[in-house]
C-alpha positions in Angstrom: 76.8 117.8 127.4 76.9 118.6 123.6 76.0 115.9 121.1 79.2 114.2 119.6 78.4 112.9 116.1 81.5 110.7 116.2 80.2 108.7 119.2 76.5 108.5 118.4 75.5 104.8 118.6 72.4 105.5 116.5 74.3 107.5 113.9 75.1 106.6 110.4 78.8 106.5 109.4 81.3 105.9 106.6 84.8 104.6 106.7 87.3 106.8 105.0 90.8 106.0 103.8 93.6 108.2 102.7 96.6 107.7 100.4 98.7 106.4 103.3 96.2 103.7 104.0 95.0 105.3 107.2 91.3 104.8 108.0 88.8 107.0 109.8 85.3 106.7 111.1 83.3 109.6 109.7 79.6 110.7 110.2 77.7 110.1 107.0 76.2 113.6 107.0 79.6 115.3 107.0 81.5 116.1 103.8 84.5 113.8 103.0 87.6 115.9 103.7 90.2 116.5 100.9 92.7 113.7 100.6 90.2 111.0 101.8 87.9 108.7 100.0 85.0 106.5 101.1 85.7 102.8 101.6 82.4 101.9 103.3 79.4 104.2 103.0 76.3 104.9 105.1 76.4 102.1 107.7 75.7 101.8 111.4 78.5 102.5 113.8 79.0 98.8 114.8 79.4 97.8 111.1 81.9 100.6 110.5 83.9 99.7 113.6 84.0 96.0 112.6 85.2 97.1 109.2 87.9 99.2 110.8 89.0 96.3 113.0 89.4 94.1 109.9 91.5 96.8 108.2 93.9 97.3 111.0 97.4 96.4 110.1 100.8 97.6 111.1 101.1 101.2 109.8 103.5 101.4 106.9 104.6 104.2 104.5 103.4 103.4 101.0 106.2 105.5 99.6 108.8 103.3 101.3 111.0 101.8 98.5 111.1 98.5 100.3 107.3 98.0 99.6 107.5 98.6 95.8 107.0 95.6 93.6 110.0 95.1 91.4 109.2 95.5 87.7 110.8 93.0 85.4 111.4 93.1 81.7 109.8 90.1 80.1 
């Protein structure tokens, strides 16, 4: 069976996030894909999974007008 770097318990990982607030577990050795940024860098798999579990929320669209903060003239 080939080695799967996404499921290596001894591997080093990072947690990525995109503009929609979606998170991903990513091997530390791999380049961060376009449109994603690093939220947690170079940690063991268990630490990254715990971080992901804390970040889980109901998916929402950040461009949804109902989520915008109303600006007020002061």
